[in-house]
N, C-alpha and C positions, 0 to 999 in steps of 0.2 A: 571620461576618456574615450576616444574613438577606437574603433576596432583596428587591429593590425592589418596592413594591406596583405592581400594574397601574395603568394610566392612569386607569381608572374609579374606583379606590379612593383616588387621590391627591386632595388638596384642589383645588377649582376656584379660578381666579383671574381677575381682570380687570386690564386695562392702561389707565391714564388718562394722556392727553397733556396736559401743562401748559405754559404760557408764563409765565416770570418776567420782570418789568421789570428791565432792566439786564443788563450782561454780566459784571460783576465779582461772580460768585457761586460759592462753593465747594460741593462736593457735600454737606457737612454742613449748611450754611446752607439749601440748596435742600430737603433732606430735612426739616429742621425746619419750614420755611415750608409745605411740602406737608402735613405732619402737622397743623399748625394750621389750614390752609385746609380740608382734607377732614374733620378731626375724628376721625381714626383714628390709633392709635399703631403698629399693626403694618402696616408697608409697607416695600417696598424700592425704592430709586431705581436704575433700570437705565441709562438714557441721560441725559446732560446735555451739550447742545451749544450753544455760543455762536453767535448770529446777529448779527454786527457790522453788517450792512446795516440791520436794523430796530432794533438796540439792545436785543434781548431774549435770553433764554436759554430753550431748549426742553428739557423734561425728560419722562421717562416713568417712572411709578411703577407698581408691582405691588401690588394689594390683594386680600384674600381675597374670594371671592364672597359669603360670609356678611355682609360689611360693606357690600355694594353698596346695599342698601335705604336704610341710614342716609346713605351718601354722596350718593345721588341726592336725598334730601330736603334735605340740607344745601346742595347745589349749587342747587336750586330756590329755597331761602330766600335765598341770597346772590346770586341772579341769574346764577350761573355764573362770576362774577368779582369780584375785589376790585381795589383800585387797583394793587397790585403783583404779583398772580398771577391767572391766568385758566385755566379748564378749556377745552380745545379739542376733545378727542375721547375716546371710551371704546370698548373692544372686548375680546373674549375672545382675540384674536390680536395679539401684539405686532407682527407684520409689518404688519398693517393700520394700527395706530397710527403706526408709523414712516412708512409711506407717506403717510398723511393729513397728517402734520406736516412732511414733506419731510426726514426724517432718514435719511441714508444710513449703513447699518451695514455695516462691512467684516468679512469672515469671517476 
């Protein structure tokens, strides 16, 4: 096997924090809704946490940095939210997105 590329040569990514309306949401459904909402096919769903207090589900998706321009334009045209899904935060560091959304990640 070859060596892993250095950090600078790996693809850059961004993390987007989303809130979904309702708490009865599977990972597959959340990923499908996120793809439709952001208009990007290549993304990964990292965290999906139910918040019973507010009746929402919080999720974090990873997208490629190259798709970020399109995603920002799409979010501006949608006003950042739809009736059942809303964009909360975006960052290059997943730790910051988790902190802003109040998601506790256990190691």
